[in-house]
Backbone as XML, in Angstrom:
<?xml version="1.0"?>
<chain id="A" units="angstrom">
  <residue number="1" name="MET">
    <atom name="N" x="-14.932" y="13.905" z="-7.454"/>
    <atom name="CA" x="-15.729" y="14.470" z="-6.382"/>
    <atom name="C" x="-14.915" y="14.449" z="-5.083"/>
  </residue>
  <residue number="2" name="VAL">
    <atom name="N" x="-14.651" y="15.600" z="-4.509"/>
    <atom name="CA" x="-13.873" y="15.709" z="-3.287"/>
    <atom name="C" x="-14.633" y="15.047" z="-2.145"/>
  </residue>
  <residue number="3" name="GLY">
    <atom name="N" x="-13.915" y="14.276" z="-1.348"/>
    <atom name="CA" x="-14.521" y="13.589" z="-0.210"/>
    <atom name="C" x="-15.003" y="12.201" z="-0.538"/>
  </residue>
  <residue number="4" name="GLY">
    <atom name="N" x="-15.049" y="11.851" z="-1.822"/>
    <atom name="CA" x="-15.531" y="10.537" z="-2.216"/>
    <atom name="C" x="-14.499" y="9.451" z="-1.969"/>
  </residue>
  <residue number="5" name="VAL">
    <atom name="N" x="-14.998" y="8.250" z="-1.708"/>
    <atom name="CA" x="-14.150" y="7.084" z="-1.529"/>
    <atom name="C" x="-14.573" y="6.039" z="-2.553"/>
  </residue>
  <residue number="6" name="TRP">
    <atom name="N" x="-13.583" y="5.512" z="-3.306"/>
    <atom name="CA" x="-13.874" y="4.529" z="-4.346"/>
    <atom name="C" x="-12.913" y="3.356" z="-4.228"/>
  </residue>
  <residue number="7" name="PRO">
    <atom name="N" x="-13.410" y="2.158" z="-4.540"/>
    <atom name="CA" x="-12.476" y="1.027" z="-4.603"/>
    <atom name="C" x="-11.518" y="1.217" z="-5.775"/>
  </residue>
  <residue number="8" name="ILE">
    <atom name="N" x="-10.300" y="0.769" z="-5.620"/>
    <atom name="CA" x="-9.331" y="0.832" z="-6.710"/>
    <atom name="C" x="-9.643" y="-0.326" z="-7.649"/>
  </residue>
  <residue number="9" name="LYS">
    <atom name="N" x="-9.915" y="0.004" z="-8.898"/>
    <atom name="CA" x="-10.323" y="-1.021" z="-9.864"/>
    <atom name="C" x="-9.154" y="-1.851" z="-10.360"/>
  </residue>
  <residue number="10" name="ASP">
    <atom name="N" x="-8.020" y="-1.231" z="-10.609"/>
    <atom name="CA" x="-6.871" y="-1.943" z="-11.158"/>
    <atom name="C" x="-5.752" y="-1.992" z="-10.123"/>
  </residue>
  <residue number="11" name="LEU">
    <atom name="N" x="-5.704" y="-3.073" z="-9.357"/>
    <atom name="CA" x="-4.703" y="-3.202" z="-8.301"/>
    <atom name="C" x="-3.297" y="-3.418" z="-8.855"/>
  </residue>
  <residue number="12" name="LYS">
    <atom name="N" x="-3.193" y="-3.724" z="-10.141"/>
    <atom name="CA" x="-1.893" y="-3.916" z="-10.793"/>
    <atom name="C" x="-1.396" y="-2.629" z="-11.458"/>
  </residue>
  <residue number="13" name="ASP">
    <atom name="N" x="-2.177" y="-1.553" z="-11.354"/>
    <atom name="CA" x="-1.780" y="-0.272" z="-11.931"/>
    <atom name="C" x="-0.395" y="0.097" z="-11.387"/>
  </residue>
  <residue number="14" name="PRO">
    <atom name="N" x="0.539" y="0.454" z="-12.255"/>
    <atom name="CA" x="1.895" y="0.775" z="-11.800"/>
    <atom name="C" x="1.947" y="1.847" z="-10.709"/>
  </residue>
  <residue number="15" name="LYS">
    <atom name="N" x="1.039" y="2.807" z="-10.757"/>
    <atom name="CA" x="1.022" y="3.855" z="-9.732"/>
    <atom name="C" x="0.638" y="3.273" z="-8.372"/>
  </residue>
  <residue number="16" name="VAL">
    <atom name="N" x="-0.349" y="2.404" z="-8.349"/>
    <atom name="CA" x="-0.793" y="1.778" z="-7.102"/>
    <atom name="C" x="0.317" y="0.891" z="-6.544"/>
  </residue>
  <residue number="17" name="VAL">
    <atom name="N" x="0.938" y="0.103" z="-7.394"/>
    <atom name="CA" x="2.040" y="-0.762" z="-6.971"/>
    <atom name="C" x="3.197" y="0.079" z="-6.435"/>
  </residue>
  <residue number="18" name="SER">
    <atom name="N" x="3.502" y="1.182" z="-7.101"/>
    <atom name="CA" x="4.570" y="2.071" z="-6.655"/>
    <atom name="C" x="4.272" y="2.641" z="-5.268"/>
  </residue>
  <residue number="19" name="ILE">
    <atom name="N" x="3.034" y="3.022" z="-5.030"/>
    <atom name="CA" x="2.640" y="3.563" z="-3.723"/>
    <atom name="C" x="2.763" y="2.488" z="-2.648"/>
  </residue>
  <residue number="20" name="ALA">
    <atom name="N" x="2.379" y="1.271" z="-2.966"/>
    <atom name="CA" x="2.490" y="0.167" z="-2.014"/>
    <atom name="C" x="3.959" y="-0.129" z="-1.698"/>
  </residue>
  <residue number="21" name="LYS">
    <atom name="N" x="4.797" y="-0.129" z="-2.716"/>
    <atom name="CA" x="6.228" y="-0.363" z="-2.506"/>
    <atom name="C" x="6.845" y="0.752" z="-1.658"/>
  </residue>
  <residue number="22" name="PHE">
    <atom name="N" x="6.404" y="1.985" z="-1.906"/>
    <atom name="CA" x="6.859" y="3.123" z="-1.097"/>
    <atom name="C" x="6.489" y="2.900" z="0.375"/>
  </residue>
  <residue number="23" name="ALA">
    <atom name="N" x="5.261" y="2.435" z="0.621"/>
    <atom name="CA" x="4.806" y="2.203" z="1.998"/>
    <atom name="C" x="5.678" y="1.152" z="2.686"/>
  </residue>
  <residue number="24" name="VAL">
    <atom name="N" x="6.014" y="0.080" z="1.982"/>
    <atom name="CA" x="6.871" y="-0.960" z="2.561"/>
    <atom name="C" x="8.266" y="-0.407" z="2.843"/>
  </residue>
  <residue number="25" name="LYS">
    <atom name="N" x="8.783" y="0.367" z="1.906"/>
    <atom name="CA" x="10.116" y="0.957" z="2.080"/>
    <atom name="C" x="10.151" y="1.870" z="3.317"/>
  </residue>
  <residue number="26" name="GLU">
    <atom name="N" x="9.137" y="2.710" z="3.473"/>
    <atom name="CA" x="9.075" y="3.609" z="4.625"/>
    <atom name="C" x="8.899" y="2.834" z="5.925"/>
  </residue>
  <residue number="27" name="TYR">
    <atom name="N" x="8.082" y="1.793" z="5.887"/>
    <atom name="CA" x="7.892" y="0.959" z="7.070"/>
    <atom name="C" x="9.226" y="0.336" z="7.478"/>
  </residue>
  <residue number="28" name="ASN">
    <atom name="N" x="9.959" y="-0.160" z="6.505"/>
    <atom name="CA" x="11.271" y="-0.764" z="6.781"/>
    <atom name="C" x="12.230" y="0.244" z="7.413"/>
  </residue>
  <residue number="29" name="LYS">
    <atom name="N" x="12.218" y="1.478" z="6.914"/>
    <atom name="CA" x="13.096" y="2.517" z="7.478"/>
    <atom name="C" x="12.727" y="2.833" z="8.924"/>
  </residue>
  <residue number="30" name="GLN">
    <atom name="N" x="11.424" y="2.932" z="9.182"/>
    <atom name="CA" x="10.965" y="3.332" z="10.513"/>
    <atom name="C" x="11.101" y="2.221" z="11.548"/>
  </residue>
  <residue number="31" name="THR">
    <atom name="N" x="11.026" y="0.967" z="11.100"/>
    <atom name="CA" x="11.036" y="-0.149" z="12.051"/>
    <atom name="C" x="12.299" y="-0.993" z="11.973"/>
  </residue>
  <residue number="32" name="ASN">
    <atom name="N" x="13.219" y="-0.617" z="11.098"/>
    <atom name="CA" x="14.467" y="-1.354" z="10.909"/>
    <atom name="C" x="14.204" y="-2.830" z="10.602"/>
  </residue>
  <residue number="33" name="THR">
    <atom name="N" x="13.257" y="-3.059" z="9.674"/>
    <atom name="CA" x="12.924" y="-4.408" z="9.236"/>
    <atom name="C" x="13.276" y="-4.566" z="7.757"/>
  </residue>
  <residue number="34" name="THR">
    <atom name="N" x="13.057" y="-5.758" z="7.238"/>
    <atom name="CA" x="13.378" y="-6.027" z="5.834"/>
    <atom name="C" x="12.224" y="-6.721" z="5.128"/>
  </residue>
  <residue number="35" name="LEU">
    <atom name="N" x="11.045" y="-6.131" z="5.221"/>
    <atom name="CA" x="9.906" y="-6.687" z="4.488"/>
    <atom name="C" x="10.120" y="-6.483" z="2.994"/>
  </residue>
  <residue number="36" name="HIS">
    <atom name="N" x="9.589" y="-7.414" z="2.212"/>
    <atom name="CA" x="9.646" y="-7.314" z="0.759"/>
    <atom name="C" x="8.213" y="-7.321" z="0.225"/>
  </residue>
  <residue number="37" name="PHE">
    <atom name="N" x="7.880" y="-6.319" z="-0.560"/>
    <atom name="CA" x="6.550" y="-6.209" z="-1.152"/>
    <atom name="C" x="6.262" y="-7.429" z="-2.021"/>
  </residue>
  <residue number="38" name="VAL">
    <atom name="N" x="5.020" y="-7.949" z="-1.934"/>
    <atom name="CA" x="4.597" y="-9.071" z="-2.771"/>
    <atom name="C" x="3.472" y="-8.655" z="-3.703"/>
  </residue>
  <residue number="39" name="ASP">
    <atom name="N" x="2.368" y="-8.101" z="-3.147"/>
    <atom name="CA" x="1.196" y="-7.815" z="-3.978"/>
    <atom name="C" x="0.264" y="-6.834" z="-3.274"/>
  </residue>
  <residue number="40" name="VAL">
    <atom name="N" x="-0.585" y="-6.160" z="-4.058"/>
    <atom name="CA" x="-1.679" y="-5.352" z="-3.508"/>
    <atom name="C" x="-2.911" y="-6.252" z="-3.523"/>
  </residue>
  <residue number="41" name="ILE">
    <atom name="N" x="-3.531" y="-6.446" z="-2.374"/>
    <atom name="CA" x="-4.678" y="-7.342" z="-2.258"/>
    <atom name="C" x="-5.981" y="-6.600" z="-2.516"/>
  </residue>
  <residue number="42" name="LYS">
    <atom name="N" x="-6.122" y="-5.418" z="-1.918"/>
    <atom name="CA" x="-7.291" y="-4.574" z="-2.171"/>
    <atom name="C" x="-6.965" y="-3.152" z="-1.776"/>
  </residue>
  <residue number="43" name="GLY">
    <atom name="N" x="-7.798" y="-2.219" z="-2.218"/>
    <atom name="CA" x="-7.531" y="-0.838" z="-1.884"/>
    <atom name="C" x="-8.678" y="0.087" z="-2.223"/>
  </residue>
  <residue number="44" name="LYS">
    <atom name="N" x="-8.640" y="1.259" z="-1.580"/>
    <atom name="CA" x="-9.610" y="2.322" z="-1.827"/>
    <atom name="C" x="-8.850" y="3.624" z="-2.007"/>
  </residue>
  <residue number="45" name="GLU">
    <atom name="N" x="-9.455" y="4.537" z="-2.778"/>
    <atom name="CA" x="-8.934" y="5.888" z="-2.950"/>
    <atom name="C" x="-9.904" y="6.853" z="-2.288"/>
  </residue>
  <residue number="46" name="HIS">
    <atom name="N" x="-9.375" y="7.825" z="-1.569"/>
    <atom name="CA" x="-10.190" y="8.840" z="-0.901"/>
    <atom name="C" x="-9.684" y="10.199" z="-1.370"/>
  </residue>
  <residue number="47" name="LEU">
    <atom name="N" x="-10.521" y="10.923" z="-2.090"/>
    <atom name="CA" x="-10.128" y="12.199" z="-2.688"/>
    <atom name="C" x="-10.373" y="13.338" z="-1.703"/>
  </residue>
  <residue number="48" name="VAL">
    <atom name="N" x="-9.268" y="13.971" z="-1.218"/>
    <atom name="CA" x="-9.350" y="15.066" z="-0.247"/>
    <atom name="C" x="-8.169" y="16.016" z="-0.426"/>
  </residue>
  <residue number="49" name="GLY">
    <atom name="N" x="-8.225" y="16.901" z="-1.388"/>
    <atom name="CA" x="-7.112" y="17.808" z="-1.621"/>
    <atom name="C" x="-5.846" y="17.049" z="-1.984"/>
  </residue>
  <residue number="50" name="GLY">
    <atom name="N" x="-6.002" y="15.941" z="-2.555"/>
    <atom name="CA" x="-4.981" y="14.965" z="-2.910"/>
    <atom name="C" x="-5.685" y="13.627" z="-2.875"/>
  </residue>
  <residue number="51" name="VAL">
    <atom name="N" x="-4.941" y="12.576" z="-2.799"/>
    <atom name="CA" x="-5.554" y="11.251" z="-2.724"/>
    <atom name="C" x="-4.962" y="10.499" z="-1.546"/>
  </residue>
  <residue number="52" name="ILE">
    <atom name="N" x="-5.847" y="9.937" z="-0.722"/>
    <atom name="CA" x="-5.420" y="9.042" z="0.344"/>
    <atom name="C" x="-5.686" y="7.631" z="-0.169"/>
  </residue>
  <residue number="53" name="TYR">
    <atom name="N" x="-4.632" y="6.836" z="-0.210"/>
    <atom name="CA" x="-4.750" y="5.446" z="-0.625"/>
    <atom name="C" x="-4.806" y="4.569" z="0.623"/>
  </residue>
  <residue number="54" name="HIS">
    <atom name="N" x="-5.868" y="3.798" z="0.761"/>
    <atom name="CA" x="-6.014" y="2.822" z="1.835"/>
    <atom name="C" x="-5.775" y="1.469" z="1.180"/>
  </residue>
  <residue number="55" name="LEU">
    <atom name="N" x="-4.676" y="0.827" z="1.510"/>
    <atom name="CA" x="-4.292" y="-0.409" z="0.830"/>
    <atom name="C" x="-4.142" y="-1.567" z="1.809"/>
  </residue>
  <residue number="56" name="VAL">
    <atom name="N" x="-4.489" y="-2.749" z="1.333"/>
    <atom name="CA" x="-4.141" y="-3.992" z="2.000"/>
    <atom name="C" x="-3.139" y="-4.659" z="1.071"/>
  </residue>
  <residue number="57" name="ILE">
    <atom name="N" x="-1.950" y="-4.900" z="1.601"/>
    <atom name="CA" x="-0.889" y="-5.468" z="0.770"/>
    <atom name="C" x="-0.374" y="-6.747" z="1.429"/>
  </residue>
  <residue number="58" name="SER">
    <atom name="N" x="0.320" y="-7.538" z="0.646"/>
    <atom name="CA" x="1.030" y="-8.664" z="1.230"/>
    <atom name="C" x="2.522" y="-8.374" z="1.096"/>
  </residue>
  <residue number="59" name="ALA">
    <atom name="N" x="3.237" y="-8.745" z="2.138"/>
    <atom name="CA" x="4.682" y="-8.552" z="2.171"/>
    <atom name="C" x="5.291" y="-9.726" z="2.919"/>
  </residue>
  <residue number="60" name="LYS">
    <atom name="N" x="6.524" y="-9.996" z="2.607"/>
    <atom name="CA" x="7.184" y="-11.169" z="3.180"/>
    <atom name="C" x="8.485" y="-10.769" z="3.861"/>
  </residue>
  <residue number="61" name="ASP">
    <atom name="N" x="8.672" y="-11.276" z="5.033"/>
    <atom name="CA" x="9.932" y="-11.129" z="5.740"/>
    <atom name="C" x="10.773" y="-12.350" z="5.396"/>
  </residue>
  <residue number="62" name="SER">
    <atom name="N" x="12.052" y="-12.191" z="5.289"/>
    <atom name="CA" x="12.909" y="-13.314" z="4.904"/>
    <atom name="C" x="12.906" y="-14.435" z="5.942"/>
  </residue>
  <residue number="63" name="ASN">
    <atom name="N" x="12.467" y="-14.158" z="7.163"/>
    <atom name="CA" x="12.420" y="-15.167" z="8.222"/>
    <atom name="C" x="11.123" y="-15.958" z="8.243"/>
  </residue>
  <residue number="64" name="VAL">
    <atom name="N" x="10.169" y="-15.604" z="7.390"/>
    <atom name="CA" x="8.851" y="-16.231" z="7.397"/>
    <atom name="C" x="8.616" y="-16.894" z="6.044"/>
  </residue>
  <residue number="65" name="ALA">
    <atom name="N" x="7.968" y="-18.043" z="6.050"/>
    <atom name="CA" x="7.774" y="-18.805" z="4.808"/>
    <atom name="C" x="6.733" y="-18.182" z="3.887"/>
  </residue>
  <residue number="66" name="TYR">
    <atom name="N" x="5.698" y="-17.565" z="4.457"/>
    <atom name="CA" x="4.601" y="-17.061" z="3.642"/>
    <atom name="C" x="4.404" y="-15.562" z="3.843"/>
  </residue>
  <residue number="67" name="PRO">
    <atom name="N" x="3.891" y="-14.884" z="2.809"/>
    <atom name="CA" x="3.589" y="-13.447" z="2.955"/>
    <atom name="C" x="2.495" y="-13.209" z="3.995"/>
  </residue>
  <residue number="68" name="VAL">
    <atom name="N" x="2.524" y="-12.038" z="4.583"/>
    <atom name="CA" x="1.550" y="-11.623" z="5.590"/>
    <atom name="C" x="0.820" y="-10.395" z="5.066"/>
  </residue>
  <residue number="69" name="LYS">
    <atom name="N" x="-0.452" y="-10.243" z="5.436"/>
    <atom name="CA" x="-1.234" y="-9.063" z="5.040"/>
    <atom name="C" x="-0.922" y="-7.895" z="5.963"/>
  </residue>
  <residue number="70" name="TYR">
    <atom name="N" x="-0.804" y="-6.717" z="5.355"/>
    <atom name="CA" x="-0.598" y="-5.475" z="6.086"/>
    <atom name="C" x="-1.555" y="-4.429" z="5.545"/>
  </residue>
  <residue number="71" name="GLU">
    <atom name="N" x="-2.007" y="-3.546" z="6.414"/>
    <atom name="CA" x="-2.823" y="-2.415" z="5.979"/>
    <atom name="C" x="-1.966" y="-1.162" z="6.064"/>
  </residue>
  <residue number="72" name="THR">
    <atom name="N" x="-2.117" y="-0.290" z="5.065"/>
    <atom name="CA" x="-1.360" y="0.946" z="5.072"/>
    <atom name="C" x="-2.207" y="2.068" z="4.474"/>
  </residue>
  <residue number="73" name="THR">
    <atom name="N" x="-1.865" y="3.273" z="4.844"/>
    <atom name="CA" x="-2.509" y="4.468" z="4.303"/>
    <atom name="C" x="-1.412" y="5.412" z="3.837"/>
  </residue>
  <residue number="74" name="VAL">
    <atom name="N" x="-1.535" y="5.885" z="2.596"/>
    <atom name="CA" x="-0.538" y="6.793" z="2.023"/>
    <atom name="C" x="-1.274" y="7.996" z="1.442"/>
  </residue>
  <residue number="75" name="PHE">
    <atom name="N" x="-0.818" y="9.192" z="1.784"/>
    <atom name="CA" x="-1.397" y="10.419" z="1.240"/>
    <atom name="C" x="-0.506" y="10.916" z="0.116"/>
  </residue>
  <residue number="76" name="GLU">
    <atom name="N" x="-1.106" y="11.194" z="-1.026"/>
    <atom name="CA" x="-0.389" y="11.788" z="-2.154"/>
    <atom name="C" x="-1.017" y="13.150" z="-2.459"/>
  </residue>
  <residue number="77" name="PRO">
    <atom name="N" x="-0.262" y="14.232" z="-2.214"/>
    <atom name="CA" x="-0.820" y="15.576" z="-2.442"/>
    <atom name="C" x="-1.145" y="15.832" z="-3.907"/>
  </residue>
</chain>
């Protein structure tokens, strides 16, 4: 259903993990940082002529002892 928003049921789905890793990689390029993806904590899919993924992920910087939560949005046509 176009326009619908649903929680992502399988946060370990390889496609979801790949999208989260892509978001971290792009963030690193844009901000000249070195975050490392750790896990997808939660997420929603929004169907609108493609899929918008709203994700909460954890990522770790090598200078910090523990992972930090980040929110990201990725559009997949």
